[in-house]
C-alpha positions in Angstrom: 23.9 19.5 -6.1 25.1 20.0 -9.8 23.1 20.3 -12.6 24.4 16.8 -14.2 22.9 15.5 -10.4 19.4 17.2 -11.3 19.0 15.9 -14.9 15.9 14.1 -15.1 16.1 10.6 -16.9 14.6 10.2 -20.5 13.0 7.4 -19.2 11.8 5.2 -16.5 14.1 4.6 -14.1 15.1 3.2 -10.2 16.3 5.8 -8.0 19.7 7.0 -7.8 20.2 7.2 -4.2 18.8 6.5 -0.8 17.6 10.2 -0.4 15.7 10.1 -3.5 14.2 6.5 -2.2 13.0 8.5 0.7 11.4 11.7 -1.5 9.3 9.4 -3.4 8.3 7.4 -0.6 7.1 10.7 0.9 5.4 11.6 -2.4 3.6 8.0 -2.8 1.9 8.5 1.0 0.3 11.1 -0.3 -1.7 9.1 -3.3 -5.2 7.6 -3.1 -5.6 3.9 -3.2 -7.7 2.1 -5.8 -10.7 1.6 -3.1 -10.4 5.4 -2.7 -10.3 6.7 -6.1 -13.4 4.4 -6.6 -15.3 6.0 -3.9 -14.4 8.9 -5.2 -16.4 8.1 -8.8 -13.0 7.4 -10.7 -11.4 4.6 -12.6 -8.0 3.6 -11.2 -5.3 2.7 -13.2 -5.5 -0.9 -14.5 -3.0 -3.4 -12.7 0.1 -4.0 -14.2 1.1 -7.4 -13.0 -0.9 -10.3 -11.7 1.0 -13.0 -9.9 1.0 -16.4 -11.7 -1.2 -18.2 -9.0 -4.0 -15.3 -9.5 -4.0 -16.6 -13.5 
């Protein structure tokens, strides 16, 4: 990969290719669920979106 391909974007962005999607998926597999975070006595991240049916 060239240096240009390894450059990290300045802001949030979508994955650039299938390989990056697969790598992100592997990283997310190791994240705790909100339930696990609560069981550890921590506060999970707030909900960022609620479906209109739940409002």
